[in-house]
C-alpha positions, 0 to 999 in steps of 0.5 A, a space after each residue: 736863137 740858141 745860138 744867142 743865149 749861149 753868147 749871152 751866158 759866156 759874157 755873163 760868166 766872163 763877167 762873174 770870173 772877173 768879179 771872183 778875181 776882185 773878191 778874191 784879192 780882196 779878200 787875202 788882202 784883208 786877211 792880211 790886214 787882221 793880223 797886223 790890227 790885232 798886233 797893234 790892239 796887243 801892243 796898245 792894251 799896257 798904255 790903255 791899262 796905265 792910264 786906268 790904273 792911274 786914274 784909280 790912284 788918283 780917284 782914291 788919294 781925292 774922292 772930291 774930284 773923283 766924283 767930280 770926274 768920274 761917274 755919269 751924269 744926273 742930268 744931260 742936256 747936251 751930249 757928244 756923239 763920236 761915231 766910228 765907222 769905215 771908209 769903204 763899204 764891201 764889209 757886210 753889216 760893219 758901217 750900217 749896225 754902228 750908224 743904225 745904234 748911233 741913230 737910236 741913242 739919238 733918237 732915245 736922247 731926243 726923247 729924254 730932252 737931250 742935244 745931240 752934237 754928232 762927230 763922225 770918223 769914216 767916210 761912209 757915215 756923213 751923208 748917211 747923217 745929212 741924208 735923215 737930216 742930222 748936223 754933223 759937226 765934224 768930219 774925219 776920213 782917210 785913215 780909218 783902215 789903219 789909224 794913228 796915234 795922233 789921229 786918236 788925238 785930233 778924234 778926242 780932241 774935237 770931242 774934248 772941247 765942248 764938254 770943257 767948255 762946258 757946252 756939253 755933259 757927256 762925251 758917247 762913242 758908238 764904236 763896233 768892239 773886237 772881240 776876236 775873229 770871230 765875233 764883233 759888236 756895236 756898243 755905245 760907251 762914256 768917255 766923258 767924264 771918265 768911267 770911274 775904273 773901280 765900278 759902280 760903289 754901292 754905298 755914297 761913303 765908299 770913296 771915302 773908304 777908299 785911301 791911296 798909297 801915293 802923293 800927288 803933285 799937283 793935287 788929285 783934282 788938277 791930276 784928274 782934270 789933266 788926265 781926262 784929255 789923256 785918257 779920251 785920247 788912250 780911248 779913242 786911239 783904242 777904239 779906232 784899232 778895234 774899229 779898224 780890226 773888226 772893219 777888215 775882219 768883216 770885208 774878209 767875211 764878207 768878201 769870202 762870201 762873195 767869192 763863194 756865190 760867184 763860184 756857185 753862180 758859174 757853176 749854174 751859167 756853165 750848166 744853163 749854157 752846157 743845156 743849151 748848147 745841147 739843145 741847140 746841137 739837137 734842134 741842129 740835127 733834128 733839122 738835118 735829119 728832117 731835111 733828108 727825108 723829105 728829100 728821100 720821100 721827095 726822090 721817092 715820090 
């Protein structure tokens, strides 16, 4: 019995050690990808900030056009929701947190009488919404680890099409924002209409008091209309980059915890196996002693 238990424990220890090698390798790979993802976020920042400055100048030049293209719609009948998750799991709560936030947003919009058109990025999102009976209008996958601007352009075009056609009043994004290596946050933000970079205006006449110093050709209204898809592409690319960095960080943290757990489990199983071996040896010694004593008594009789 003891020998059989020892064999079972040896197999379990071997299995745990093999799993530990996998989790350790995944941890190292994810750690190496974090710095690359952070570098891409920093490299993209000047373009994103430049786009915001152009929108500010265009808004100053024509307050009426800015009122149409910027701000939050008063009434929302249909909203396009873009959800960004990962193509793979083993990343802690990265996927589940964003998916639950998107589901809460859909329920909230439904309570307000608004319809939701869902576009997902990442292989893990499609099955989640289909299981809950939510139709997915478009699905993109295969590039969440290392997204390119072409990928962002494709997703942005799919999200902007209903808004440009007048079929949707708002485009919302649910993604994980990468704040630092130790902090990531799931957030929901508006993409279309464009968010006013100047912030919320306190007075109705405030935009008329701002005057830009730039002359636009074509006019500011047409420029803002042309800038909307470009700004959407820029925001989508930034969200994909931050999502990739957050995914690698979450996976590195999850795999580090799994490696530590494997070490603890291996140590625990080794101690149990040693105790079982000692019990087996003690039992054998007692059987030998008992047999010798029985022979001695038989010979004496």
